[in-house]
Each structure stands twice: as C-alpha cells, then as structure tokens.
N, C-alpha and C positions, 0 to 999 in steps of 0.2 A: 421411602426415598429421600436422602437429605438434599437440602436446598443447593449444596455445592455440587453434589452428584447430578441434581436435575438441571443446574447451569452448565456444568459440561457435557451433559447429553444434548441440550439445545445448542450450543457452541459447536458439537460435532455434526449436528443436522444441518446447521448454517454452513459451516465448513464443507460439508459435502455437497449442497445445493450449489455454493460458489464453485466449487471444483467443477460440477456438472457443467454449468454454464459456461466456464472457459472451455472446456474441452468442445462443446458444440460451437464456440466461436474460433477454433483453432484455425489459424493461417487467415484470420480475418482481423489485421491490425486496427482499424475502425472500431470494430465492436470490443474488442480486447481494451482498447485505450477508453472506451467508455467504462467499463467494468473498474479498470484502475483509478479513472475519475471519481466513480462513486465509492470505491473504499477510501480514498483520500477524503472525500467531502464527510462520509461516516465518521472517520477516524477524528476529523477536526469538530464535529458537532458533538460527537461524546466527550470529547476531551474539554472543549469548551462550555457545554450545557451541563452535562452531568458529572464528570469526573473532578474538574476542578472546584465546582461547589461542594462536593462530597469529601473533600480533602478534611481531614482531622483538624481540630483546633487546638489540641492540647500535644505538648511537646513529644511524649511518651508515644501517644496514638500515631504521630507523624514519623517518630523512629520505626515503630514496627512496620509501618507501611512501606518506608524506605528499605528496610531489612528484606521484607516480601518481595519488592520489586527488583532488588538485587539478586535475591536467591533463586526468582523464577525467570532469569533471563534478561533483566535491565529495563529501561523504558522502550514501549512500542514506538517506533519510527518506520515511516515509510518513505524511503528515498525516492526522489525523482531522477530519471534517467536524464545524464547530462547533455546537453545539446552536443559538446564536443564528440560524445560516445556514440551519439545518433548521427554524426554526420561522418564519424568514422565507419560505421555500417555502411552507410550511404555510399561512400568512397570505394567500398570493395566491390561495387557492383560494375562489371566491365562494359556494360553498352550505357552508361550513364553519359548524357549528352550536357557537357559543360559549356557556358555561353562564350567562355574564352577560346574555345577550340573553332567557333565558326568563324569563317573569313569575313572579314570587314568590321570585326568586333575588335577594340583592343582591350 
C-alpha cells in the first residue's frame, strides 16, 4: 500500500468517525458547536504548526504546491456562521419573547 493510499484510508476513517459523532449529536446544538470548535482549532493548529513550516523554500516547489492546491479545490477554509444569519434564524421562531414587547419597557 502506498503512503498516499494509506493517508487517504486514514482520512476516510477520521471522516467516518466525525460523521458518526455528528449523527449522535443530532439535534443538540451545544454538542455540535463543540465539534465545530474542535475542527476549527485543529485547522488552526495544523496550519500554523505543521503546514506553514513545511512550505517549500524553492520557487519551483512552491509553484507546484500552488498548482496542487488549485487543482484539488483551493485552500481549505472553515467559515464561521455570521451573527446576522444566526439572528435571522432566531427571529423565525414565532414564540420568541423580545424585551421590547413587554409592557413598561421602552
């Protein structure tokens, strides 16, 4: 088995484990948020502590890496949910009590 094939097999295994964990946490936003925070922290640590130090120092090697990144779908990015989108979701709940709707509150 080649190293690349072995890496892909291990990545598939990690992917399966994460999906299983997410499925077990279905409907539990606090637990799902913990998973998202872990993935974001892992992304940061891998990028800062391992990826950046491993970047090629020669122009041709760097160019080859950039071509690989482009060919395989671009730079991995973990977007955060914007607060505005979160609040839009919250406003869609019909039973939400807003302080401005209480008597005596301006």
